[in-house]
mmCIF file of the N, C-alpha and C atoms, coordinates in Angstrom:
data_MODEL
# 
_entry.id   MODEL 
# 
loop_
_atom_site.group_PDB 
_atom_site.id 
_atom_site.type_symbol 
_atom_site.label_atom_id 
_atom_site.label_alt_id 
_atom_site.label_comp_id 
_atom_site.label_asym_id 
_atom_site.label_entity_id 
_atom_site.label_seq_id 
_atom_site.pdbx_PDB_ins_code 
_atom_site.Cartn_x 
_atom_site.Cartn_y 
_atom_site.Cartn_z 
_atom_site.occupancy 
_atom_site.B_iso_or_equiv 
_atom_site.pdbx_formal_charge 
_atom_site.auth_seq_id 
_atom_site.auth_comp_id 
_atom_site.auth_asym_id 
_atom_site.auth_atom_id 
_atom_site.pdbx_PDB_model_num 
ATOM 1   N N  . UNK A 1 1  ? 0.849   -1.174 0.008   1.00 0.00 ? 1  UNK A N  1 
ATOM 2   C CA . UNK A 1 1  ? -0.004  0.009  -0.003  1.00 0.00 ? 1  UNK A CA 1 
ATOM 3   C C  . UNK A 1 1  ? 0.885   1.237  0.003   1.00 0.00 ? 1  UNK A C  1 
ATOM 4   N N  . UNK A 1 2  ? 0.495   2.272  -0.712  1.00 0.00 ? 2  UNK A N  1 
ATOM 5   C CA . UNK A 1 2  ? 1.302   3.468  -0.840  1.00 0.00 ? 2  UNK A CA 1 
ATOM 6   C C  . UNK A 1 2  ? 0.796   4.571  0.083   1.00 0.00 ? 2  UNK A C  1 
ATOM 7   N N  . UNK A 1 3  ? 1.646   5.552  0.288   1.00 0.00 ? 3  UNK A N  1 
ATOM 8   C CA . UNK A 1 3  ? 1.268   6.708  1.096   1.00 0.00 ? 3  UNK A CA 1 
ATOM 9   C C  . UNK A 1 3  ? 0.421   7.629  0.223   1.00 0.00 ? 3  UNK A C  1 
ATOM 10  N N  . UNK A 1 4  ? -0.702  8.104  0.748   1.00 0.00 ? 4  UNK A N  1 
ATOM 11  C CA . UNK A 1 4  ? -1.628  8.910  -0.042  1.00 0.00 ? 4  UNK A CA 1 
ATOM 12  C C  . UNK A 1 4  ? -1.032  10.226 -0.529  1.00 0.00 ? 4  UNK A C  1 
ATOM 13  N N  . UNK A 1 5  ? -0.019  10.754 0.172   1.00 0.00 ? 5  UNK A N  1 
ATOM 14  C CA . UNK A 1 5  ? 0.576   12.011 -0.272  1.00 0.00 ? 5  UNK A CA 1 
ATOM 15  C C  . UNK A 1 5  ? 1.421   11.849 -1.521  1.00 0.00 ? 5  UNK A C  1 
ATOM 16  N N  . UNK A 1 6  ? 1.772   10.605 -1.871  1.00 0.00 ? 6  UNK A N  1 
ATOM 17  C CA . UNK A 1 6  ? 2.539   10.349 -3.085  1.00 0.00 ? 6  UNK A CA 1 
ATOM 18  C C  . UNK A 1 6  ? 1.688   10.157 -4.317  1.00 0.00 ? 6  UNK A C  1 
ATOM 19  N N  . UNK A 1 7  ? 0.375   10.198 -4.167  1.00 0.00 ? 7  UNK A N  1 
ATOM 20  C CA . UNK A 1 7  ? -0.532  9.975  -5.284  1.00 0.00 ? 7  UNK A CA 1 
ATOM 21  C C  . UNK A 1 7  ? -0.929  11.296 -5.947  1.00 0.00 ? 7  UNK A C  1 
ATOM 22  N N  . UNK A 1 8  ? -0.908  11.316 -7.260  1.00 0.00 ? 8  UNK A N  1 
ATOM 23  C CA . UNK A 1 8  ? -1.256  12.502 -8.040  1.00 0.00 ? 8  UNK A CA 1 
ATOM 24  C C  . UNK A 1 8  ? -2.567  12.272 -8.777  1.00 0.00 ? 8  UNK A C  1 
ATOM 25  N N  . UNK A 1 9  ? -3.427  13.264 -8.751  1.00 0.00 ? 9  UNK A N  1 
ATOM 26  C CA . UNK A 1 9  ? -4.680  13.155 -9.475  1.00 0.00 ? 9  UNK A CA 1 
ATOM 27  C C  . UNK A 1 9  ? -4.541  13.772 -10.866 1.00 0.00 ? 9  UNK A C  1 
ATOM 28  N N  . UNK A 1 10 ? -5.280  13.278 -11.842 1.00 0.00 ? 10 UNK A N  1 
ATOM 29  C CA . UNK A 1 10 ? -5.196  13.834 -13.207 1.00 0.00 ? 10 UNK A CA 1 
ATOM 30  C C  . UNK A 1 10 ? -5.585  15.324 -13.208 1.00 0.00 ? 10 UNK A C  1 
ATOM 31  N N  . UNK A 1 11 ? -4.801  16.106 -13.949 1.00 0.00 ? 11 UNK A N  1 
ATOM 32  C CA . UNK A 1 11 ? -5.094  17.528 -14.075 1.00 0.00 ? 11 UNK A CA 1 
ATOM 33  C C  . UNK A 1 11 ? -4.276  18.420 -13.170 1.00 0.00 ? 11 UNK A C  1 
ATOM 34  N N  . UNK A 1 12 ? -3.714  17.878 -12.075 1.00 0.00 ? 12 UNK A N  1 
ATOM 35  C CA . UNK A 1 12 ? -2.886  18.721 -11.214 1.00 0.00 ? 12 UNK A CA 1 
ATOM 36  C C  . UNK A 1 12 ? -1.494  18.815 -11.804 1.00 0.00 ? 12 UNK A C  1 
ATOM 37  N N  . UNK A 1 13 ? -0.707  19.794 -11.330 1.00 0.00 ? 13 UNK A N  1 
ATOM 38  C CA . UNK A 1 13 ? 0.663   19.965 -11.836 1.00 0.00 ? 13 UNK A CA 1 
ATOM 39  C C  . UNK A 1 13 ? 1.602   18.974 -11.142 1.00 0.00 ? 13 UNK A C  1 
ATOM 40  N N  . UNK A 1 14 ? 2.499   18.407 -11.927 1.00 0.00 ? 14 UNK A N  1 
ATOM 41  C CA . UNK A 1 14 ? 3.456   17.435 -11.378 1.00 0.00 ? 14 UNK A CA 1 
ATOM 42  C C  . UNK A 1 14 ? 4.495   18.174 -10.548 1.00 0.00 ? 14 UNK A C  1 
ATOM 43  N N  . UNK A 1 15 ? 4.738   17.738 -9.306  1.00 0.00 ? 15 UNK A N  1 
ATOM 44  C CA . UNK A 1 15 ? 5.720   18.415 -8.441  1.00 0.00 ? 15 UNK A CA 1 
ATOM 45  C C  . UNK A 1 15 ? 7.167   18.148 -8.870  1.00 0.00 ? 15 UNK A C  1 
ATOM 46  N N  . UNK A 1 16 ? 7.406   16.957 -9.462  1.00 0.00 ? 16 UNK A N  1 
ATOM 47  C CA . UNK A 1 16 ? 8.731   16.592 -9.952  1.00 0.00 ? 16 UNK A CA 1 
ATOM 48  C C  . UNK A 1 16 ? 8.602   15.827 -11.276 1.00 0.00 ? 16 UNK A C  1 
ATOM 49  N N  . UNK A 1 17 ? 9.698   15.694 -12.002 1.00 0.00 ? 17 UNK A N  1 
ATOM 50  C CA . UNK A 1 17 ? 9.715   14.905 -13.232 1.00 0.00 ? 17 UNK A CA 1 
ATOM 51  C C  . UNK A 1 17 ? 10.015  13.451 -12.882 1.00 0.00 ? 17 UNK A C  1 
ATOM 52  N N  . UNK A 1 18 ? 9.521   12.538 -13.709 1.00 0.00 ? 18 UNK A N  1 
ATOM 53  C CA . UNK A 1 18 ? 9.817   11.129 -13.507 1.00 0.00 ? 18 UNK A CA 1 
ATOM 54  C C  . UNK A 1 18 ? 8.787   10.231 -14.155 1.00 0.00 ? 18 UNK A C  1 
ATOM 55  N N  . UNK A 1 19 ? 8.941   8.934  -13.913 1.00 0.00 ? 19 UNK A N  1 
ATOM 56  C CA . UNK A 1 19 ? 8.023   7.918  -14.418 1.00 0.00 ? 19 UNK A CA 1 
ATOM 57  C C  . UNK A 1 19 ? 6.961   7.654  -13.367 1.00 0.00 ? 19 UNK A C  1 
ATOM 58  N N  . UNK A 1 20 ? 5.704   7.517  -13.805 1.00 0.00 ? 20 UNK A N  1 
ATOM 59  C CA . UNK A 1 20 ? 4.591   7.274  -12.886 1.00 0.00 ? 20 UNK A CA 1 
ATOM 60  C C  . UNK A 1 20 ? 3.777   6.083  -13.380 1.00 0.00 ? 20 UNK A C  1 
ATOM 61  N N  . UNK A 1 21 ? 3.141   5.394  -12.432 1.00 0.00 ? 21 UNK A N  1 
ATOM 62  C CA . UNK A 1 21 ? 2.311   4.248  -12.732 1.00 0.00 ? 21 UNK A CA 1 
ATOM 63  C C  . UNK A 1 21 ? 0.904   4.516  -12.182 1.00 0.00 ? 21 UNK A C  1 
ATOM 64  N N  . UNK A 1 22 ? -0.092  4.102  -12.937 1.00 0.00 ? 22 UNK A N  1 
ATOM 65  C CA . UNK A 1 22 ? -1.474  4.266  -12.524 1.00 0.00 ? 22 UNK A CA 1 
ATOM 66  C C  . UNK A 1 22 ? -1.812  3.267  -11.428 1.00 0.00 ? 22 UNK A C  1 
ATOM 67  N N  . UNK A 1 23 ? -2.479  3.742  -10.363 1.00 0.00 ? 23 UNK A N  1 
ATOM 68  C CA . UNK A 1 23 ? -2.882  2.859  -9.256  1.00 0.00 ? 23 UNK A CA 1 
ATOM 69  C C  . UNK A 1 23 ? -4.356  3.062  -8.983  1.00 0.00 ? 23 UNK A C  1 
ATOM 70  N N  . UNK A 1 24 ? -4.932  2.148  -8.182  1.00 0.00 ? 24 UNK A N  1 
ATOM 71  C CA . UNK A 1 24 ? -6.360  2.196  -7.848  1.00 0.00 ? 24 UNK A CA 1 
ATOM 72  C C  . UNK A 1 24 ? -6.703  3.322  -6.888  1.00 0.00 ? 24 UNK A C  1 
ATOM 73  N N  . UNK A 1 25 ? -7.937  3.372  -6.485  1.00 0.00 ? 25 UNK A N  1 
ATOM 74  C CA . UNK A 1 25 ? -8.430  4.458  -5.636  1.00 0.00 ? 25 UNK A CA 1 
ATOM 75  C C  . UNK A 1 25 ? -7.699  4.585  -4.320  1.00 0.00 ? 25 UNK A C  1 
ATOM 76  N N  . UNK A 1 26 ? -7.298  3.520  -3.734  1.00 0.00 ? 26 UNK A N  1 
ATOM 77  C CA . UNK A 1 26 ? -6.653  3.558  -2.413  1.00 0.00 ? 26 UNK A CA 1 
ATOM 78  C C  . UNK A 1 26 ? -5.144  3.387  -2.501  1.00 0.00 ? 26 UNK A C  1 
ATOM 79  N N  . UNK A 1 27 ? -4.580  3.425  -3.684  1.00 0.00 ? 27 UNK A N  1 
ATOM 80  C CA . UNK A 1 27 ? -3.144  3.321  -3.841  1.00 0.00 ? 27 UNK A CA 1 
ATOM 81  C C  . UNK A 1 27 ? -2.625  1.907  -4.127  1.00 0.00 ? 27 UNK A C  1 
ATOM 82  N N  . UNK A 1 28 ? -3.519  0.955  -4.366  1.00 0.00 ? 28 UNK A N  1 
ATOM 83  C CA . UNK A 1 28 ? -3.092  -0.393 -4.685  1.00 0.00 ? 28 UNK A CA 1 
ATOM 84  C C  . UNK A 1 28 ? -3.631  -0.756 -6.056  1.00 0.00 ? 28 UNK A C  1 
ATOM 85  N N  . UNK A 1 29 ? -3.445  -1.963 -6.482  1.00 0.00 ? 29 UNK A N  1 
ATOM 86  C CA . UNK A 1 29 ? -3.792  -2.421 -7.836  1.00 0.00 ? 29 UNK A CA 1 
ATOM 87  C C  . UNK A 1 29 ? -3.058  -1.622 -8.926  1.00 0.00 ? 29 UNK A C  1 
ATOM 88  N N  . UNK A 1 30 ? -1.709  -1.630 -8.900  1.00 0.00 ? 30 UNK A N  1 
ATOM 89  C CA . UNK A 1 30 ? -0.981  -0.887 -9.928  1.00 0.00 ? 30 UNK A CA 1 
ATOM 90  C C  . UNK A 1 30 ? -1.157  -1.485 -11.310 1.00 0.00 ? 30 UNK A C  1 
ATOM 91  N N  . UNK A 1 31 ? -1.177  -0.622 -12.321 1.00 0.00 ? 31 UNK A N  1 
ATOM 92  C CA . UNK A 1 31 ? -1.248  -1.104 -13.705 1.00 0.00 ? 31 UNK A CA 1 
ATOM 93  C C  . UNK A 1 31 ? 0.187   -1.287 -14.210 1.00 0.00 ? 31 UNK A C  1 
ATOM 94  N N  . UNK A 1 32 ? 0.318   -1.880 -15.379 1.00 0.00 ? 32 UNK A N  1 
ATOM 95  C CA . UNK A 1 32 ? 1.636   -2.073 -15.977 1.00 0.00 ? 32 UNK A CA 1 
ATOM 96  C C  . UNK A 1 32 ? 2.051   -0.896 -16.848 1.00 0.00 ? 32 UNK A C  1 
ATOM 97  N N  . UNK A 1 33 ? 1.122   0.019  -17.098 1.00 0.00 ? 33 UNK A N  1 
ATOM 98  C CA . UNK A 1 33 ? 1.384   1.152  -17.960 1.00 0.00 ? 33 UNK A CA 1 
ATOM 99  C C  . UNK A 1 33 ? 2.096   2.245  -17.177 1.00 0.00 ? 33 UNK A C  1 
ATOM 100 N N  . UNK A 1 34 ? 3.177   2.792  -17.751 1.00 0.00 ? 34 UNK A N  1 
ATOM 101 C CA . UNK A 1 34 ? 3.897   3.912  -17.139 1.00 0.00 ? 34 UNK A CA 1 
ATOM 102 C C  . UNK A 1 34 ? 3.793   5.121  -18.035 1.00 0.00 ? 34 UNK A C  1 
ATOM 103 N N  . UNK A 1 35 ? 3.779   6.289  -17.412 1.00 0.00 ? 35 UNK A N  1 
ATOM 104 C CA . UNK A 1 35 ? 3.760   7.559  -18.149 1.00 0.00 ? 35 UNK A CA 1 
ATOM 105 C C  . UNK A 1 35 ? 4.908   8.432  -17.645 1.00 0.00 ? 35 UNK A C  1 
ATOM 106 N N  . UNK A 1 36 ? 5.363   9.345  -18.487 1.00 0.00 ? 36 UNK A N  1 
ATOM 107 C CA . UNK A 1 36 ? 6.422   10.267 -18.110 1.00 0.00 ? 36 UNK A CA 1 
ATOM 108 C C  . UNK A 1 36 ? 5.801   11.583 -17.655 1.00 0.00 ? 36 UNK A C  1 
ATOM 109 N N  . UNK A 1 37 ? 6.178   12.031 -16.485 1.00 0.00 ? 37 UNK A N  1 
ATOM 110 C CA . UNK A 1 37 ? 5.712   13.310 -15.953 1.00 0.00 ? 37 UNK A CA 1 
ATOM 111 C C  . UNK A 1 37 ? 6.824   14.339 -16.072 1.00 0.00 ? 37 UNK A C  1 
ATOM 112 N N  . UNK A 1 38 ? 6.454   15.567 -16.397 1.00 0.00 ? 38 UNK A N  1 
ATOM 113 C CA . UNK A 1 38 ? 7.411   16.656 -16.480 1.00 0.00 ? 38 UNK A CA 1 
ATOM 114 C C  . UNK A 1 38 ? 7.032   17.692 -15.413 1.00 0.00 ? 38 UNK A C  1 
ATOM 115 N N  . UNK A 1 39 ? 8.021   18.106 -14.641 1.00 0.00 ? 39 UNK A N  1 
ATOM 116 C CA . UNK A 1 39 ? 7.752   19.050 -13.542 1.00 0.00 ? 39 UNK A CA 1 
ATOM 117 C C  . UNK A 1 39 ? 7.059   20.292 -14.052 1.00 0.00 ? 39 UNK A C  1 
ATOM 118 N N  . UNK A 1 40 ? 5.944   20.657 -13.420 1.00 0.00 ? 40 UNK A N  1 
ATOM 119 C CA . UNK A 1 40 ? 5.193   21.849 -13.781 1.00 0.00 ? 40 UNK A CA 1 
ATOM 120 C C  . UNK A 1 40 ? 4.101   21.606 -14.846 1.00 0.00 ? 40 UNK A C  1 
ATOM 121 N N  . UNK A 1 41 ? 4.145   20.493 -15.521 1.00 0.00 ? 41 UNK A N  1 
ATOM 122 C CA . UNK A 1 41 ? 3.131   20.172 -16.532 1.00 0.00 ? 41 UNK A CA 1 
ATOM 123 C C  . UNK A 1 41 ? 1.978   19.404 -15.865 1.00 0.00 ? 41 UNK A C  1 
ATOM 124 N N  . UNK A 1 42 ? 0.835   19.385 -16.527 1.00 0.00 ? 42 UNK A N  1 
ATOM 125 C CA . UNK A 1 42 ? -0.352  18.725 -15.984 1.00 0.00 ? 42 UNK A CA 1 
ATOM 126 C C  . UNK A 1 42 ? -0.207  17.194 -16.043 1.00 0.00 ? 42 UNK A C  1 
ATOM 127 N N  . UNK A 1 43 ? -0.708  16.519 -15.015 1.00 0.00 ? 43 UNK A N  1 
ATOM 128 C CA . UNK A 1 43 ? -0.709  15.052 -14.986 1.00 0.00 ? 43 UNK A CA 1 
ATOM 129 C C  . UNK A 1 43 ? -1.758  14.572 -15.974 1.00 0.00 ? 43 UNK A C  1 
ATOM 130 N N  . UNK A 1 44 ? -1.438  13.587 -16.834 1.00 0.00 ? 44 UNK A N  1 
ATOM 131 C CA . UNK A 1 44 ? -2.399  13.113 -17.840 1.00 0.00 ? 44 UNK A CA 1 
ATOM 132 C C  . UNK A 1 44 ? -3.562  12.343 -17.198 1.00 0.00 ? 44 UNK A C  1 
ATOM 133 N N  . UNK A 1 45 ? -4.600  12.157 -17.981 1.00 0.00 ? 45 UNK A N  1 
ATOM 134 C CA . UNK A 1 45 ? -5.795  11.450 -17.491 1.00 0.00 ? 45 UNK A CA 1 
ATOM 135 C C  . UNK A 1 45 ? -5.477  9.952  -17.337 1.00 0.00 ? 45 UNK A C  1 
ATOM 136 N N  . UNK A 1 46 ? -6.281  9.286  -16.541 1.00 0.00 ? 46 UNK A N  1 
ATOM 137 C CA . UNK A 1 46 ? -6.111  7.867  -16.292 1.00 0.00 ? 46 UNK A CA 1 
ATOM 138 C C  . UNK A 1 46 ? -7.145  7.065  -17.096 1.00 0.00 ? 46 UNK A C  1 
ATOM 139 N N  . UNK A 1 47 ? -7.023  5.729  -17.043 1.00 0.00 ? 47 UNK A N  1 
ATOM 140 C CA . UNK A 1 47 ? -7.891  4.871  -17.837 1.00 0.00 ? 47 UNK A CA 1 
ATOM 141 C C  . UNK A 1 47 ? -9.338  4.861  -17.330 1.00 0.00 ? 47 UNK A C  1 
ATOM 142 N N  . UNK A 1 48 ? -9.553  5.114  -16.026 1.00 0.00 ? 48 UNK A N  1 
ATOM 143 C CA . UNK A 1 48 ? -10.908 5.190  -15.498 1.00 0.00 ? 48 UNK A CA 1 
ATOM 144 C C  . UNK A 1 48 ? -10.957 6.171  -14.346 1.00 0.00 ? 48 UNK A C  1 
ATOM 145 N N  . UNK A 1 49 ? -12.145 6.634  -14.010 1.00 0.00 ? 49 UNK A N  1 
ATOM 146 C CA . UNK A 1 49 ? -12.282 7.626  -12.965 1.00 0.00 ? 49 UNK A CA 1 
ATOM 147 C C  . UNK A 1 49 ? -11.921 7.034  -11.602 1.00 0.00 ? 49 UNK A C  1 
ATOM 148 N N  . UNK A 1 50 ? -11.410 7.878  -10.739 1.00 0.00 ? 50 UNK A N  1 
ATOM 149 C CA . UNK A 1 50 ? -11.033 7.449  -9.406  1.00 0.00 ? 50 UNK A CA 1 
ATOM 150 C C  . UNK A 1 50 ? -9.633  6.928  -9.281  1.00 0.00 ? 50 UNK A C  1 
ATOM 151 N N  . UNK A 1 51 ? -8.965  6.623  -10.404 1.00 0.00 ? 51 UNK A N  1 
ATOM 152 C CA . UNK A 1 51 ? -7.598  6.143  -10.360 1.00 0.00 ? 51 UNK A CA 1 
ATOM 153 C C  . UNK A 1 51 ? -6.621  7.337  -10.304 1.00 0.00 ? 51 UNK A C  1 
ATOM 154 N N  . UNK A 1 52 ? -5.434  7.111  -9.752  1.00 0.00 ? 52 UNK A N  1 
ATOM 155 C CA . UNK A 1 52 ? -4.446  8.154  -9.598  1.00 0.00 ? 52 UNK A CA 1 
ATOM 156 C C  . UNK A 1 52 ? -3.105  7.664  -10.117 1.00 0.00 ? 52 UNK A C  1 
ATOM 157 N N  . UNK A 1 53 ? -2.116  8.538  -10.127 1.00 0.00 ? 53 UNK A N  1 
ATOM 158 C CA . UNK A 1 53 ? -0.775  8.172  -10.571 1.00 0.00 ? 53 UNK A CA 1 
ATOM 159 C C  . UNK A 1 53 ? 0.180   8.265  -9.382  1.00 0.00 ? 53 UNK A C  1 
ATOM 160 N N  . UNK A 1 54 ? 1.112   7.304  -9.339  1.00 0.00 ? 54 UNK A N  1 
ATOM 161 C CA . UNK A 1 54 ? 2.139   7.277  -8.315  1.00 0.00 ? 54 UNK A CA 1 
ATOM 162 C C  . UNK A 1 54 ? 3.490   7.373  -8.999  1.00 0.00 ? 54 UNK A C  1 
ATOM 163 N N  . UNK A 1 55 ? 4.352   8.278  -8.538  1.00 0.00 ? 55 UNK A N  1 
ATOM 164 C CA . UNK A 1 55 ? 5.704   8.408  -9.095  1.00 0.00 ? 55 UNK A CA 1 
ATOM 165 C C  . UNK A 1 55 ? 6.514   7.233  -8.603  1.00 0.00 ? 55 UNK A C  1 
ATOM 166 N N  . UNK A 1 56 ? 7.073   6.464  -9.525  1.00 0.00 ? 56 UNK A N  1 
ATOM 167 C CA . UNK A 1 56 ? 7.831   5.270  -9.142  1.00 0.00 ? 56 UNK A CA 1 
ATOM 168 C C  . UNK A 1 56 ? 9.317   5.435  -9.440  1.00 0.00 ? 56 UNK A C  1 
ATOM 169 N N  . UNK A 1 57 ? 9.695   6.372  -10.324 1.00 0.00 ? 57 UNK A N  1 
ATOM 170 C CA . UNK A 1 57 ? 11.096  6.571  -10.675 1.00 0.00 ? 57 UNK A CA 1 
ATOM 171 C C  . UNK A 1 57 ? 11.338  8.053  -10.943 1.00 0.00 ? 57 UNK A C  1 
ATOM 172 N N  . UNK A 1 58 ? 11.721  8.820  -9.919  1.00 0.00 ? 58 UNK A N  1 
ATOM 173 C CA . UNK A 1 58 ? 11.972  10.250 -10.150 1.00 0.00 ? 58 UNK A CA 1 
ATOM 174 C C  . UNK A 1 58 ? 13.198  10.472 -11.035 1.00 0.00 ? 58 UNK A C  1 
ATOM 175 N N  . UNK A 1 59 ? 13.164  11.528 -11.815 1.00 0.00 ? 59 UNK A N  1 
ATOM 176 C CA . UNK A 1 59 ? 14.286  11.858 -12.684 1.00 0.00 ? 59 UNK A CA 1 
ATOM 177 C C  . UNK A 1 59 ? 15.415  12.453 -11.859 1.00 0.00 ? 59 UNK A C  1 
ATOM 178 N N  . UNK A 1 60 ? 16.657  12.003 -12.158 1.00 0.00 ? 60 UNK A N  1 
ATOM 179 C CA . UNK A 1 60 ? 17.840  12.523 -11.463 1.00 0.00 ? 60 UNK A CA 1 
ATOM 180 C C  . UNK A 1 60 ? 18.634  13.333 -12.471 1.00 0.00 ? 60 UNK A C  1 
ATOM 181 N N  . UNK A 1 61 ? 18.896  14.586 -12.127 1.00 0.00 ? 61 UNK A N  1 
ATOM 182 C CA . UNK A 1 61 ? 19.674  15.453 -13.002 1.00 0.00 ? 61 UNK A CA 1 
ATOM 183 C C  . UNK A 1 61 ? 21.107  15.511 -12.493 1.00 0.00 ? 61 UNK A C  1 
ATOM 184 N N  . UNK A 1 62 ? 22.059  15.237 -13.380 1.00 0.00 ? 62 UNK A N  1 
ATOM 185 C CA . UNK A 1 62 ? 23.459  15.317 -13.007 1.00 0.00 ? 62 UNK A CA 1 
ATOM 186 C C  . UNK A 1 62 ? 24.014  16.672 -13.387 1.00 0.00 ? 62 UNK A C  1 
ATOM 187 N N  . UNK A 1 63 ? 24.897  17.166 -12.574 1.00 0.00 ? 63 UNK A N  1 
ATOM 188 C CA . UNK A 1 63 ? 25.547  18.455 -12.872 1.00 0.00 ? 63 UNK A CA 1 
ATOM 189 C C  . UNK A 1 63 ? 26.601  18.268 -13.943 1.00 0.00 ? 63 UNK A C  1 
ATOM 190 N N  . UNK A 1 64 ? 26.866  19.311 -14.702 1.00 0.00 ? 64 UNK A N  1 
ATOM 191 C CA . UNK A 1 64 ? 27.888  19.264 -15.730 1.00 0.00 ? 64 UNK A CA 1 
ATOM 192 C C  . UNK A 1 64 ? 29.251  19.199 -15.074 1.00 0.00 ? 64 UNK A C  1 
ATOM 193 N N  . UNK A 1 65 ? 30.192  18.503 -15.693 1.00 0.00 ? 65 UNK A N  1 
ATOM 194 C CA . UNK A 1 65 ? 31.506  18.321 -15.098 1.00 0.00 ? 65 UNK A CA 1 
ATOM 195 C C  . UNK A 1 65 ? 32.290  19.629 -15.041 1.00 0.00 ? 65 UNK A C  1 
ATOM 196 N N  . UNK A 1 66 ? 32.041  20.556 -15.963 1.00 0.00 ? 66 UNK A N  1 
ATOM 197 C CA . UNK A 1 66 ? 32.797  21.804 -15.973 1.00 0.00 ? 66 UNK A CA 1 
ATOM 198 C C  . UNK A 1 66 ? 32.383  22.724 -14.809 1.00 0.00 ? 66 UNK A C  1 
ATOM 199 N N  . UNK A 1 67 ? 31.294  22.444 -14.135 1.00 0.00 ? 67 UNK A N  1 
ATOM 200 C CA . UNK A 1 67 ? 30.871  23.240 -12.988 1.00 0.00 ? 67 UNK A CA 1 
ATOM 201 C C  . UNK A 1 67 ? 31.876  23.041 -11.852 1.00 0.00 ? 67 UNK A C  1 
ATOM 202 N N  . UNK A 1 68 ? 32.333  21.800 -11.649 1.00 0.00 ? 68 UNK A N  1 
ATOM 203 C CA . UNK A 1 68 ? 33.303  21.522 -10.604 1.00 0.00 ? 68 UNK A CA 1 
ATOM 204 C C  . UNK A 1 68 ? 34.628  22.203 -10.895 1.00 0.00 ? 68 UNK A C  1 
ATOM 205 N N  . UNK A 1 69 ? 35.063  22.199 -12.162 1.00 0.00 ? 69 UNK A N  1 
ATOM 206 C CA . UNK A 1 69 ? 36.331  22.849 -12.481 1.00 0.00 ? 69 UNK A CA 1 
ATOM 207 C C  . UNK A 1 69 ? 36.221  24.346 -12.285 1.00 0.00 ? 69 UNK A C  1 
ATOM 208 N N  . UNK A 1 70 ? 35.076  24.924 -12.543 1.00 0.00 ? 70 UNK A N  1 
ATOM 209 C CA . UNK A 1 70 ? 34.850  26.351 -12.309 1.00 0.00 ? 70 UNK A CA 1 
ATOM 210 C C  . UNK A 1 70 ? 34.948  26.689 -10.817 1.00 0.00 ? 70 UNK A C  1 
ATOM 211 N N  . UNK A 1 71 ? 34.378  25.822 -9.986  1.00 0.00 ? 71 UNK A N  1 
ATOM 212 C CA . UNK A 1 71 ? 34.490  26.026 -8.528  1.00 0.00 ? 71 UNK A CA 1 
ATOM 213 C C  . UNK A 1 71 ? 35.934  25.911 -8.074  1.00 0.00 ? 71 UNK A C  1 
ATOM 214 N N  . UNK A 1 72 ? 36.667  24.957 -8.640  1.00 0.00 ? 72 UNK A N  1 
ATOM 215 C CA . UNK A 1 72 ? 38.082  24.819 -8.307  1.00 0.00 ? 72 UNK A CA 1 
ATOM 216 C C  . UNK A 1 72 ? 38.854  26.066 -8.663  1.00 0.00 ? 72 UNK A C  1 
ATOM 217 N N  . UNK A 1 73 ? 38.535  26.690 -9.784  1.00 0.00 ? 73 UNK A N  1 
ATOM 218 C CA . UNK A 1 73 ? 39.210  27.896 -10.189 1.00 0.00 ? 73 UNK A CA 1 
ATOM 219 C C  . UNK A 1 73 ? 38.935  29.037 -9.210  1.00 0.00 ? 73 UNK A C  1 
ATOM 220 N N  . UNK A 1 74 ? 37.726  29.155 -8.780  1.00 0.00 ? 74 UNK A N  1 
ATOM 221 C CA . UNK A 1 74 ? 37.347  30.220 -7.848  1.00 0.00 ? 74 UNK A CA 1 
ATOM 222 C C  . UNK A 1 74 ? 38.084  30.023 -6.514  1.00 0.00 ? 74 UNK A C  1 
ATOM 223 N N  . UNK A 1 75 ? 38.090  28.804 -5.999  1.00 0.00 ? 75 UNK A N  1 
ATOM 224 C CA . UNK A 1 75 ? 38.777  28.566 -4.736  1.00 0.00 ? 75 UNK A CA 1 
ATOM 225 C C  . UNK A 1 75 ? 40.284  28.664 -4.851  1.00 0.00 ? 75 UNK A C  1 
ATOM 226 N N  . UNK A 1 76 ? 40.833  28.343 -6.008  1.00 0.00 ? 76 UNK A N  1 
ATOM 227 C CA . UNK A 1 76 ? 42.285  28.473 -6.207  1.00 0.00 ? 76 UNK A CA 1 
ATOM 228 C C  . UNK A 1 76 ? 42.709  29.950 -6.160  1.00 0.00 ? 76 UNK A C  1 
ATOM 229 N N  . UNK A 1 77 ? 41.891  30.844 -6.636  1.00 0.00 ? 77 UNK A N  1 
ATOM 230 C CA . UNK A 1 77 ? 42.199  32.272 -6.595  1.00 0.00 ? 77 UNK A CA 1 
ATOM 231 C C  . UNK A 1 77 ? 42.231  32.812 -5.161  1.00 0.00 ? 77 UNK A C  1 
ATOM 232 N N  . UNK A 1 78 ? 41.458  32.215 -4.290  1.00 0.00 ? 78 UNK A N  1 
ATOM 233 C CA . UNK A 1 78 ? 41.385  32.671 -2.909  1.00 0.00 ? 78 UNK A CA 1 
ATOM 234 C C  . UNK A 1 78 ? 42.628  32.275 -2.114  1.00 0.00 ? 78 UNK A C  1 
ATOM 235 N N  . UNK A 1 79 ? 43.336  31.237 -2.545  1.00 0.00 ? 79 UNK A N  1 
ATOM 236 C CA . UNK A 1 79 ? 44.510  30.767 -1.806  1.00 0.00 ? 79 UNK A CA 1 
ATOM 237 C C  . UNK A 1 79 ? 45.700  31.619 -2.029  1.00 0.00 ? 79 UNK A C  1 
# 
């Protein structure tokens, strides 16, 4: 069973980006279909009324490698 605060209803804005799976009214009976959510975009409709979406795989953004070298340059100037 899932935590109700992790369930998204169709039409609301997605709080984070990632993969989501459709679940039943109380957060169980997951479907095999996954959808991609984009942060700030509306959550798509589900196959039937009363069902919600649960984020199962949040997107992880990696920082660019040149950001670290830029920080090293800044700290090297301070020494």
